[in-house]
C-alpha positions as CSV (number, residue, x, y, z in Angstrom):
1,M,-12.1,14.9,14.7
2,M,-10.2,11.9,13.9
3,R,-12.3,8.9,11.8
4,N,-12.1,5.5,12.0
5,P,-8.6,3.7,11.9
6,A,-7.8,2.4,8.4
7,A,-5.6,-0.6,7.3
8,V,-3.2,-1.3,4.2
9,L,-2.1,-4.5,3.0
10,L,1.5,-4.3,1.6
11,G,1.4,-7.9,0.1
12,L,4.7,-9.8,-1.1
13,L,4.3,-11.6,-4.2
14,N,7.4,-13.3,-5.8
15,D,9.6,-10.4,-4.8
16,Q,7.2,-7.8,-5.3
17,I,4.9,-5.4,-3.8
18,V,1.5,-5.2,-4.8
19,L,0.2,-1.7,-5.4
20,T,-2.8,-0.6,-7.0
21,K,-3.8,2.6,-9.0
22,R,-7.5,3.8,-7.5
23,S,-10.0,4.2,-10.1
24,A,-11.0,8.0,-11.3
25,G,-14.4,7.5,-10.2
26,L,-13.4,7.0,-6.5
27,R,-14.4,10.2,-4.3
28,S,-11.3,10.0,-2.1
29,F,-7.5,9.7,-3.4
30,S,-9.0,8.9,-7.1
31,Q,-6.1,7.7,-9.6
32,H,-3.6,7.7,-6.9
33,V,-1.1,4.7,-6.4
34,C,-1.4,2.8,-3.0
35,L,-1.1,-0.2,-1.2
36,P,-4.6,-2.0,-1.3
37,G,-6.8,-1.2,1.9
38,G,-9.3,1.3,3.4
39,M,-11.2,2.2,6.6
40,Q,-11.7,-0.2,9.0
41,D,-15.5,-1.5,9.0
42,Y,-17.9,-2.7,12.0
43,S,-17.8,-6.2,10.6
44,D,-13.9,-6.1,11.1
45,E,-12.7,-7.6,14.3
46,T,-9.0,-6.3,13.8
47,L,-7.3,-4.2,11.6
48,V,-5.7,-7.1,9.9
49,D,-9.1,-8.3,9.2
50,T,-9.8,-4.6,7.5
51,A,-6.2,-5.1,5.5
52,I,-7.4,-8.2,4.2
53,R,-11.1,-7.4,3.5
54,E,-9.8,-4.5,1.7
55,F,-7.5,-6.3,-0.1
56,N,-10.0,-9.1,-1.4
57,E,-12.7,-6.2,-2.1
58,E,-10.0,-4.5,-4.6
59,L,-8.8,-7.7,-6.0
60,A,-8.9,-11.2,-7.3
61,F,-6.5,-12.9,-5.5
62,K,-6.5,-16.9,-6.0
63,G,-3.8,-18.5,-3.4
64,S,-2.6,-18.0,0.3
65,L,-1.9,-15.0,2.1
66,Q,0.1,-15.5,5.4
67,I,0.3,-12.0,7.5
68,T,4.2,-11.8,8.5
69,A,4.2,-8.5,10.9
70,C,2.4,-5.6,11.2
71,M,3.9,-2.1,11.1
72,Y,3.5,0.8,13.6
73,P,0.5,2.7,12.5
74,E,1.1,6.2,10.6
75,Y,-1.1,9.5,10.7
76,S,-2.5,10.4,7.3
77,I,-3.0,14.5,7.5
78,V,-4.6,14.2,4.5
79,S,-7.7,11.5,5.5
80,Q,-6.7,12.3,9.5
81,Q,-7.1,9.0,10.3
82,Q,-4.3,6.3,11.8
83,V,-3.1,3.6,9.3
84,Y,-2.0,0.5,9.7
85,P,0.0,-1.4,7.4
86,V,-0.4,-5.4,7.8
87,I,2.7,-7.1,5.9
88,A,1.5,-10.4,4.0
89,R,3.5,-13.4,2.2
90,L,1.2,-14.3,-1.0
91,D,1.6,-17.5,-2.8
92,G,-0.4,-17.6,-5.9
93,E,-1.6,-15.1,-8.5
94,I,-3.4,-11.7,-8.9
95,T,-6.3,-12.7,-11.8
96,D,-8.5,-9.4,-12.0
97,V,-9.2,-6.5,-10.5
98,N,-11.9,-4.8,-8.8
99,Q,-12.9,-2.2,-11.9
100,D,-14.9,0.1,-9.4
101,E,-12.1,0.6,-7.3
102,V,-9.0,0.0,-9.1
103,E,-7.6,0.9,-12.5
104,R,-4.7,-1.3,-12.5
105,L,-2.7,-3.5,-10.6
106,I,1.3,-2.2,-10.4
107,M,3.6,-4.6,-8.9
108,L,6.8,-2.9,-7.5
109,P,9.9,-5.4,-7.4
110,L,11.3,-5.4,-3.7
111,S,14.8,-4.3,-5.5
112,K,13.4,-0.9,-6.4
113,L,13.5,0.0,-2.8
114,E,17.4,0.0,-2.2
115,D,17.4,2.6,-5.0
116,T,18.3,6.0,-2.9
117,N,17.2,8.1,-5.9
118,F,13.7,6.6,-5.2
119,Y,12.9,8.8,-2.6
120,I,13.9,12.1,-3.9
121,H,10.8,14.4,-5.0
122,P,11.6,15.6,-8.6
123,H,10.3,19.0,-7.5
124,Y,11.9,19.3,-4.1
125,P,15.4,17.5,-4.1
126,E,16.7,19.2,-1.8
127,I,14.0,18.1,1.0
128,K,15.3,14.8,2.3
129,H,12.0,14.0,3.7
130,R,9.4,14.6,0.8
131,F,8.8,10.9,-0.4
132,C,8.2,10.4,-4.0
133,L,8.6,7.1,-6.1
134,D,8.0,7.3,-9.9
135,Y,7.9,3.6,-11.2
136,D,5.8,2.5,-14.1
137,N,5.2,5.7,-15.5
138,E,3.2,6.3,-12.0
139,R,4.4,8.3,-9.1
140,I,4.0,7.1,-5.9
141,W,3.9,9.8,-3.1
142,G,2.4,11.0,0.2
143,L,1.9,8.3,2.8
144,T,2.1,5.0,0.4
145,A,5.8,6.1,-0.4
146,Y,6.5,6.9,3.2
147,I,5.2,3.1,4.1
148,L,7.7,1.6,1.9
149,Y,10.5,3.8,2.7
150,K,9.9,2.4,6.0
151,F,9.3,-1.1,5.2
152,K,12.7,-1.1,3.1
153,D,14.6,-1.3,6.6
154,L,12.2,-4.1,8.0
155,K,12.1,-6.2,4.7
156,S,15.1,-8.4,5.7
157,Y,13.3,-9.5,8.7
158,I,10.3,-10.7,7.0
159,K,10.1,-14.4,6.5
């Protein structure tokens, strides 16, 4: 049975991508590094609304947010749902995190996406499509790493 779709916000702030490490107390994906996001709520008219709502629930952002593009959805085998990445330019600053949901903020430089070794899983280097990224003493893997990998080829088109 497929669940409600989810949306994540791939936020670009000062040539960096906004990532979060989820709090240990969460039921699903606790302590995983991910893009801010979550499941569509009945109050969300669109999945863009979902991505923005979830971003604002997880992070205290002061400034403007401009949606620039949406990527094709990806299917998460683990959560059994479609996940819609929404790309946004952020102009401002993140002043705090919601500690109920976020353990810490991770700012990934866009330039890191060009490092070809960045996508090789240390336990399975022979498998080319097992996406895993190590950055800032954290491991980024699974669907988040795959979305970042796909975004790498799109980023030059995003204004």
